[in-house]
N, C-alpha and C positions, 0 to 999 in steps of 0.2 A: 570523398572528394578527389576531383583530379582537374588537371589542367592540360592544355595543348601546348608542347615544346616543340619549337623548330630548331632542328640540327643540322647546320651547313656544314658538313664536313663528311669523311669517310667512317660513320659511325655504322658499326654492324655488331649487334647484339651477340650472334652467334660466334664471331670472333671474339669478343671480349671474353663471353662464357667459356670458350675452349682455350684460351690463350694460357690459363695457369694464372693470371694474375688477379682474377676474381674467384675466390674459393667458394663463395656461397651465392651462386647465381644459377637459376635453372629455366629452361624452356618449358613452358606447361603445354598442356595437351590441346589447349585452345589457341596456340600460337603466341600469347602473351609472354613476358619474362619477368621472373621476380629475382630481385637483387636484395640481399641482406648485408648490412654494413653498420658495423657499431650497434647500436639499439633501434637501428631503422630498417624499415621495410619498404620496398619499392615495387610496384607492378608497372610494367610498361607494354603498350601495344601501338605497332608501326599503324598509322593511318593512311599514309600514302607518301609518296616520293615524287620529285622532278629531277631535273637535271642539277639543281641548286641544292638540294638537301632533300630532308624528310620530316615530315609532322609526326609527332608522336604523343600518344595519351600517356600522362604519368600521373600516377595515384598520390599525388602531394600537392601541397600548396606551391604557389608560385615562390613564396619567400624560403620555403624548404628547398626547393630546386635551386635555386639562387645561391643559398649559404651552405648547402652540403652536397646535393647530388651532382651540379654541375663540376664543382671539383674534384667530386669522386671518379667521375669518368673522363677528367682532365680535359674538358671541352674548350678550355682557353688556349690549347695547343693545336697547331695545324697539322694534322697527320696525312692530309692529301700529298 
């Protein structure tokens, strides 16, 4: 199960992965990313971007995204 997530901020999975803030994140050979946090696993793949943000495919329900992953990635903060 997956859904599309729109992120309208400076969201760069490579920067997050190499920042030292997320210790269990990997870039996979196919270009997707895997994040492990608590007892959860998330796979994300960038689908496309424009000047206002990017669309990502996330391997979770919209409810899990809203209740856990959005906070995990601190998407309520403007990093631009």
